[in-house]
N, CA, C and O atoms as a MOPAC input file, in Angstrom:
PM7 MOZYME 1SCF
protein

 N    129.46900 1    45.83100 1   109.61000 1
 C    128.41700 1    46.82900 1   109.71200 1
 C    127.84700 1    47.11100 1   108.33000 1
 O    128.58500 1    47.16400 1   107.34600 1
 N    126.56200 1    47.28700 1   108.26100 1
 C    125.88100 1    47.54200 1   106.99800 1
 C    125.86200 1    49.03800 1   106.74600 1
 O    125.37800 1    49.79900 1   107.58400 1
 N    126.38300 1    49.47600 1   105.59700 1
 C    126.33500 1    50.91400 1   105.31000 1
 C    124.90800 1    51.34500 1   105.01100 1
 O    124.12500 1    50.54800 1   104.49400 1
 N    124.55000 1    52.59200 1   105.32400 1
 C    123.19800 1    53.06300 1   105.01500 1
 C    122.97700 1    53.12600 1   103.51200 1
 O    123.90900 1    53.36900 1   102.74600 1
 N    121.75500 1    52.91000 1   103.10700 1
 C    121.40500 1    52.98000 1   101.68800 1
 C    121.58000 1    54.39700 1   101.19000 1
 O    121.39400 1    55.36000 1   101.93400 1
 N    121.94300 1    54.51600 1    99.92200 1
 C    122.07100 1    55.84700 1    99.32800 1
 C    120.74000 1    56.56700 1    99.39700 1
 O    119.68900 1    55.97100 1    99.16000 1
 N    120.78400 1    57.83500 1    99.71900 1
 C    119.56400 1    58.62800 1    99.76800 1
 C    118.87800 1    58.61700 1   101.11800 1
 O    117.91800 1    59.35600 1   101.33700 1
 N    119.37100 1    57.77400 1   102.03700 1
 C    118.77000 1    57.73700 1   103.36700 1
 C    119.36100 1    58.88000 1   104.17200 1
 O    120.57500 1    58.95400 1   104.35900 1
 N    118.50400 1    59.76800 1   104.64700 1
 C    118.96500 1    60.92000 1   105.41900 1
 C    119.47700 1    60.50500 1   106.78100 1
 O    119.14700 1    59.42800 1   107.27800 1
 N    120.27300 1    61.34900 1   107.37300 1
 C    120.82500 1    61.04200 1   108.68500 1
 C    119.78600 1    61.17100 1   109.79000 1
 O    120.02300 1    60.72100 1   110.91100 1
 N    118.64800 1    61.77300 1   109.49900 1
 C    117.61500 1    61.91200 1   110.51900 1
 C    116.75200 1    60.65700 1   110.64400 1
 O    115.89200 1    60.59300 1   111.52200 1
 N    116.96100 1    59.67800 1   109.79900 1
 C    116.21700 1    58.42600 1   109.87500 1
 C    116.96300 1    57.44400 1   110.77400 1
 O    118.19300 1    57.45300 1   110.80700 1
 N    116.23400 1    56.59600 1   111.50300 1
 C    116.90300 1    55.61600 1   112.35300 1
 C    117.55400 1    54.52200 1   111.51300 1
 O    117.15700 1    54.28200 1   110.37200 1
 N    118.55300 1    53.86500 1   112.08700 1
 C    119.19500 1    52.75900 1   111.38400 1
 C    118.30100 1    51.52000 1   111.41100 1
 O    118.23300 1    50.78000 1   110.43000 1
 N    117.61800 1    51.29600 1   112.53200 1
 C    116.72400 1    50.15200 1   112.68700 1
 C    115.34300 1    50.63900 1   113.10200 1
 O    115.20400 1    51.64900 1   113.79200 1
 N    114.32300 1    49.89800 1   112.66700 1
 C    112.94700 1    50.20600 1   113.06300 1
 C    112.28500 1    48.92900 1   113.54800 1
 O    112.68100 1    47.82800 1   113.16600 1
 N    111.27500 1    49.08400 1   114.39200 1
 C    110.48200 1    47.93300 1   114.82100 1
 C    109.45700 1    47.61000 1   113.75200 1
 O    109.10100 1    48.45900 1   112.93400 1
 N    108.99000 1    46.37800 1   113.76900 1
 C    107.89000 1    46.01000 1   112.87800 1
 C    106.66600 1    46.84200 1   113.23200 1
 O    106.46400 1    47.17700 1   114.40000 1
 N    105.84900 1    47.18100 1   112.24400 1
 C    104.60000 1    47.88400 1   112.56600 1
 C    103.72100 1    47.00300 1   113.45600 1
 O    103.79900 1    45.77600 1   113.38700 1
 N    102.90500 1    47.61400 1   114.27000 1
 C    101.95900 1    46.85500 1   115.08800 1
 C    100.93900 1    46.18600 1   114.17000 1
 O    100.69200 1    46.67800 1   113.06900 1
 N    100.34000 1    45.07300 1   114.60200 1
 C     99.31900 1    44.42900 1   113.77200 1
 C     98.21400 1    45.41700 1   113.39700 1
 O     97.69000 1    46.12700 1   114.25500 1
 N     97.87100 1    45.45700 1   112.12900 1
 C     96.84500 1    46.36600 1   111.63300 1
 C     97.36700 1    47.74200 1   111.26900 1
 O     96.64100 1    48.54900 1   110.68800 1
 N     98.62100 1    48.01800 1   111.60600 1
 C     99.21900 1    49.32400 1   111.29000 1
 C    100.16900 1    49.18300 1   110.10300 1
 O    100.48900 1    48.07600 1   109.67100 1
 N    100.60900 1    50.32000 1   109.59200 1
 C    101.54400 1    50.34300 1   108.46500 1
 C    102.84700 1    51.00400 1   108.89100 1
 O    102.88200 1    51.81600 1   109.81600 1
 N    103.90600 1    50.63900 1   108.20300 1
 C    105.21800 1    51.23200 1   108.45900 1
 C    105.16700 1    52.71700 1   108.12400 1
 O    104.70000 1    53.09600 1   107.05000 1
 N    105.63900 1    53.55400 1   109.03100 1
 C    105.55700 1    54.99600 1   108.80000 1
 C    106.56100 1    55.48300 1   107.76900 1
 O    106.44000 1    56.60900 1   107.28700 1
 N    107.54900 1    54.66900 1   107.41600 1
 C    108.55900 1    55.06800 1   106.43700 1
 C    108.25000 1    54.56400 1   105.03100 1
 O    108.65900 1    55.18400 1   104.04900 1
 N    107.52800 1    53.44100 1   104.92500 1
 C    107.26800 1    52.85000 1   103.60600 1
 C    105.79000 1    52.70400 1   103.28000 1
 O    105.42300 1    52.60900 1   102.10900 1
 N    104.94100 1    52.68400 1   104.29500 1
 C    103.52200 1    52.44700 1   104.07200 1
 C    103.16500 1    50.97700 1   103.95100 1
 O    102.00700 1    50.63900 1   103.70400 1
 N    104.15400 1    50.09000 1   104.12300 1
 C    103.89300 1    48.65700 1   104.02600 1
 C    103.22100 1    48.13600 1   105.29500 1
 O    103.49400 1    48.61300 1   106.39700 1
 N    102.34100 1    47.15300 1   105.12300 1
 C    101.70300 1    46.49800 1   106.25900 1
 C    102.71600 1    45.58700 1   106.95500 1
 O    103.73700 1    45.22500 1   106.36900 1
 N    102.43400 1    45.22500 1   108.19200 1
 C    103.31000 1    44.33800 1   108.96200 1
 C    103.59100 1    43.04500 1   108.20300 1
 O    104.73200 1    42.58500 1   108.16700 1
 N    102.56600 1    42.45600 1   107.59700 1
 C    102.74900 1    41.19000 1   106.88500 1
 C    103.67800 1    41.35000 1   105.67900 1
 O    104.45600 1    40.44600 1   105.37200 1
 N    103.60200 1    42.48200 1   105.00200 1
 C    104.47800 1    42.72300 1   103.85000 1
 C    105.93200 1    42.86300 1   104.30100 1
 O    106.83800 1    42.34600 1   103.64700 1
 N    106.15500 1    43.55600 1   105.40700 1
 C    107.51700 1    43.69100 1   105.93400 1
 C    108.02400 1    42.32500 1   106.38200 1
 O    109.17700 1    41.98000 1   106.12200 1
 N    107.17500 1    41.54200 1   107.05200 1
 C    107.56000 1    40.19400 1   107.47200 1
 C    107.96400 1    39.33800 1   106.28600 1
 O    108.94300 1    38.59700 1   106.36700 1
 N    107.23000 1    39.42500 1   105.18700 1
 C    107.56900 1    38.65600 1   103.98600 1
 C    108.96200 1    38.99800 1   103.47800 1
 O    109.64300 1    38.14400 1   102.91100 1
 N    109.39000 1    40.23600 1   103.67700 1
 C    110.69000 1    40.68400 1   103.17700 1
 C    111.84800 1    40.35700 1   104.11600 1
 O    113.00200 1    40.35100 1   103.68600 1
 N    111.56100 1    40.08200 1   105.39900 1
 C    112.64700 1    39.85700 1   106.35200 1
 C    112.78300 1    38.41100 1   106.80800 1
 O    113.79700 1    38.05300 1   107.40600 1
 N    111.78800 1    37.57300 1   106.53900 1
 C    111.82500 1    36.18800 1   106.99800 1
 C    112.08100 1    35.24000 1   105.83600 1
 O    111.85400 1    35.59100 1   104.67800 1
 N    112.54400 1    34.06100 1   106.14400 1
 C    112.79000 1    33.06200 1   105.11700 1
 C    114.26800 1    32.70100 1   105.04200 1
 O    115.07600 1    33.14900 1   105.85500 1
 N    114.60300 1    31.88200 1   104.05000 1
 C    115.96300 1    31.36900 1   103.90900 1
 C    116.95200 1    32.45800 1   103.50700 1
 O    118.00500 1    32.59800 1   104.13000 1
 N    116.63000 1    33.21800 1   102.48800 1
 C    117.52200 1    34.29200 1   102.00900 1
 C    116.70900 1    35.57000 1   101.83900 1
 O    116.43200 1    35.97700 1   100.71100 1
 N    116.32300 1    36.20700 1   102.94300 1
 C    115.46500 1    37.39200 1   102.83400 1
 C    116.18800 1    38.55500 1   102.16300 1
 O    117.38400 1    38.74900 1   102.37900 1
 N    115.46700 1    39.33000 1   101.35000 1
 C    116.08800 1    40.46300 1   100.66800 1
 C    116.33700 1    41.66400 1   101.57800 1
 O    117.08200 1    42.57300 1   101.21300 1
 N    115.71900 1    41.67200 1   102.75800 1
 C    115.87400 1    42.78600 1   103.69800 1
 C    116.46000 1    42.24100 1   105.00100 1
 O    116.02400 1    41.20300 1   105.50000 1
 N    117.43700 1    42.94000 1   105.54000 1
 C    118.12100 1    42.49800 1   106.75300 1
 C    117.34100 1    42.89100 1   108.00600 1
 O    116.71300 1    43.94800 1   108.07400 1
 N    117.40400 1    42.00000 1   108.99300 1
 C    116.77600 1    42.27000 1   110.28500 1
 C    117.56700 1    41.54400 1   111.36000 1
 O    118.41200 1    40.69800 1   111.06500 1
 N    117.28400 1    41.88300 1   112.59600 1
 C    117.97100 1    41.27400 1   113.72500 1
 C    116.97000 1    41.11700 1   114.86300 1
 O    116.05400 1    41.92600 1   115.01400 1
 N    117.15600 1    40.06000 1   115.66900 1
 C    116.32800 1    39.87200 1   116.85600 1
 C    117.17600 1    40.22100 1   118.07100 1
 O    118.26700 1    39.68200 1   118.25700 1
 N    116.66900 1    41.12000 1   118.88700 1
 C    117.34200 1    41.51700 1   120.12100 1
 C    116.59500 1    40.85500 1   121.26900 1
 O    115.41400 1    41.12300 1   121.48900 1
 N    117.29800 1    39.98200 1   122.00500 1
 C    116.67300 1    39.28100 1   123.12300 1
 C    117.67700 1    39.16600 1   124.26400 1
 O    118.88700 1    39.11800 1   124.04700 1
 N    117.16400 1    39.12500 1   125.44500 1
 C    118.02600 1    38.90500 1   126.60700 1
 C    118.46800 1    37.44800 1   126.61600 1
 O    117.77500 1    36.57400 1   126.09400 1
 N    119.60000 1    37.20100 1   127.20000 1
 C    120.13900 1    35.85100 1   127.27400 1
 C    119.14000 1    34.92500 1   127.96700 1
 O    118.65800 1    35.21800 1   129.06100 1
 N    118.84200 1    33.81400 1   127.31900 1
 C    117.91200 1    32.84400 1   127.86700 1
 C    116.45300 1    33.13000 1   127.57500 1
 O    115.59300 1    32.30700 1   127.88800 1
 N    116.15300 1    34.26800 1   126.98800 1
 C    114.75900 1    34.61900 1   126.69000 1
 C    114.26600 1    33.82300 1   125.48900 1
 O    115.03000 1    33.54000 1   124.56600 1
 N    112.98900 1    33.46600 1   125.50700 1
 C    112.41900 1    32.73200 1   124.38000 1
 C    111.89400 1    33.67200 1   123.29800 1
 O    111.62000 1    33.24300 1   122.17700 1
 N    111.75600 1    34.93900 1   123.63300 1
 C    111.27100 1    35.92900 1   122.66700 1
 C    112.20300 1    37.12400 1   122.65400 1
 O    113.00600 1    37.33500 1   123.56300 1
 N    112.06800 1    37.88600 1   121.60100 1
 C    112.86800 1    39.09700 1   121.50500 1
 C    112.14100 1    40.11800 1   120.65400 1
 O    110.98200 1    39.92900 1   120.28500 1
 N    112.82900 1    41.18900 1   120.35200 1
 C    112.27000 1    42.24600 1   119.51100 1
 C    112.96000 1    42.17300 1   118.16200 1
 O    114.18700 1    42.25400 1   118.09000 1
 N    112.19100 1    42.02100 1   117.09000 1
 C    112.77200 1    42.00300 1   115.75000 1
 C    112.86400 1    43.43200 1   115.24900 1
 O    111.87600 1    44.16600 1   115.21300 1
 N    114.07700 1    43.81000 1   114.86400 1
 C    114.33200 1    45.13200 1   114.30800 1
 C    114.70400 1    44.98600 1   112.84100 1
 O    115.47000 1    44.09500 1   112.47400 1
 N    114.16900 1    45.85000 1   112.01700 1
 C    114.40500 1    45.83800 1   110.57300 1
 C    115.42800 1    46.92000 1   110.24600 1
 O    115.31100 1    48.05400 1   110.71000 1
 N    116.43100 1    46.56400 1   109.44600 1
 C    117.42100 1    47.55400 1   109.01600 1
 C    116.75800 1    48.43400 1   107.96200 1
 O    116.48900 1    47.98300 1   106.84900 1
 N    116.49500 1    49.68600 1   108.31700 1
 C    115.73400 1    50.58500 1   107.44700 1
 C    116.44900 1    50.83400 1   106.12600 1
 O    115.79800 1    50.87900 1   105.08200 1
 N    117.75700 1    50.99500 1   106.14100 1
 C    118.50000 1    51.20700 1   104.89800 1
 C    118.35500 1    50.03500 1   103.94800 1
 O    118.24000 1    50.22100 1   102.73600 1
 N    118.35900 1    48.82000 1   104.49800 1
 C    118.18300 1    47.61700 1   103.69400 1
 C    116.77700 1    47.56500 1   103.09200 1
 O    116.60700 1    47.20500 1   101.92700 1
 N    115.77600 1    47.92300 1   103.89000 1
 C    114.39000 1    47.93200 1   103.41700 1
 C    114.19700 1    48.95900 1   102.30600 1
 O    113.62300 1    48.65100 1   101.26200 1
 N    114.67800 1    50.18000 1   102.53400 1
 C    114.53400 1    51.22400 1   101.51900 1
 C    115.35700 1    50.90400 1   100.27700 1
 O    114.92800 1    51.18100 1    99.15700 1
 N    116.53100 1    50.32200 1   100.47300 1
 C    117.36100 1    49.92500 1    99.33500 1
 C    116.68200 1    48.86800 1    98.48600 1
 O    116.73500 1    48.91900 1    97.25700 1
 N    116.04000 1    47.90500 1    99.14600 1
 C    115.31200 1    46.85900 1    98.41200 1
 C    114.15900 1    47.45900 1    97.61000 1
 O    113.96800 1    47.11900 1    96.44300 1
 N    113.39700 1    48.34500 1    98.23400 1
 C    112.27100 1    48.96900 1    97.53200 1
 C    112.75500 1    49.82700 1    96.36600 1
 O    112.12700 1    49.84100 1    95.30800 1
 N    113.86200 1    50.54100 1    96.54900 1
 C    114.42500 1    51.32800 1    95.44700 1
 C    114.90600 1    50.43100 1    94.31500 1
 O    114.77900 1    50.78400 1    93.14300 1
 N    115.46100 1    49.26600 1    94.66300 1
 C    115.87600 1    48.30100 1    93.64700 1
 C    114.68900 1    47.79200 1    92.84500 1
 O    114.77200 1    47.65400 1    91.62500 1
 N    113.58100 1    47.51000 1    93.53100 1
 C    112.36500 1    47.08400 1    92.83100 1
 C    111.87100 1    48.17700 1    91.89200 1
 O    111.42200 1    47.89400 1    90.78100 1
 N    111.95400 1    49.41600 1    92.33900 1
 C    111.51800 1    50.53700 1    91.50700 1
 C    112.38200 1    50.63100 1    90.24200 1
 O    111.86200 1    50.84100 1    89.14600 1
 N    113.69500 1    50.47600 1    90.40000 1
 C    114.58700 1    50.52600 1    89.22900 1
 C    114.28400 1    49.38400 1    88.26200 1
 O    114.27700 1    49.58500 1    87.04800 1
 N    114.03200 1    48.17300 1    88.80100 1
 C    113.69100 1    47.03100 1    87.94900 1
 C    112.42600 1    47.31100 1    87.15000 1
 O    112.36200 1    47.03800 1    85.95100 1
 N    111.43100 1    47.85400 1    87.82100 1
 C    110.15600 1    48.11800 1    87.15600 1
 C    110.28900 1    49.22200 1    86.12400 1
 O    109.63800 1    49.18000 1    85.08000 1
 N    111.12900 1    50.21300 1    86.40800 1
 C    111.35500 1    51.28100 1    85.43200 1
 C    112.04300 1    50.75000 1    84.18300 1
 O    111.84600 1    51.27500 1    83.08800 1
 N    112.86000 1    49.69600 1    84.35200 1
 C    113.56600 1    49.09100 1    83.22500 1
 C    112.75100 1    47.99400 1    82.55700 1
 O    113.22200 1    47.35600 1    81.61600 1
 N    111.52700 1    47.76900 1    83.03800 1
 C    110.65200 1    46.76500 1    82.44000 1
 C    110.99900 1    45.34100 1    82.81600 1
 O    110.67000 1    44.41200 1    82.07900 1
 N    111.66500 1    45.14800 1    83.96100 1
 C    112.07800 1    43.81100 1    84.37400 1
 C    111.17700 1    43.21000 1    85.44500 1
 O    111.58500 1    42.26500 1    86.12100 1
 N    109.98900 1    43.71900 1    85.61500 1
 C    109.07600 1    43.18200 1    86.62000 1
 C    109.39600 1    43.70100 1    87.99600 1
 O    110.23600 1    44.58700 1    88.15400 1
 N    108.72200 1    43.14800 1    89.00900 1
 C    108.92400 1    43.66700 1    90.35400 1
 C    108.94500 1    42.61000 1    91.42200 1
 O    108.77800 1    42.93500 1    92.59800 1
 N    109.14500 1    41.34200 1    91.06200 1
 C    109.17000 1    40.29500 1    92.06900 1
 C    110.45500 1    40.28800 1    92.85300 1
 O    111.39000 1    41.03500 1    92.56500 1
 N    110.48400 1    39.41400 1    93.86800 1
 C    111.69200 1    39.29100 1    94.68600 1
 C    112.64900 1    38.48700 1    93.92200 1
 O    113.75800 1    38.23400 1    94.39400 1

């Protein structure tokens, strides 16, 4: 089990759905494409999971909110230390 990121209140959900196309994440303000960039790929910096019924070809991708906020906080610390802000 992934522990919640430091500073994440208990009133926040553990997992969130991707924002709808054209919408932004209500917790971070990131667009759907920006969140997708952080959760997809070989070694994504943000954790996510696909929930699908057995035998289904599609599912619902859920983003671990603590992982997303932790990644963004890490980028903020890097930038404050003058180390850039890339992944």
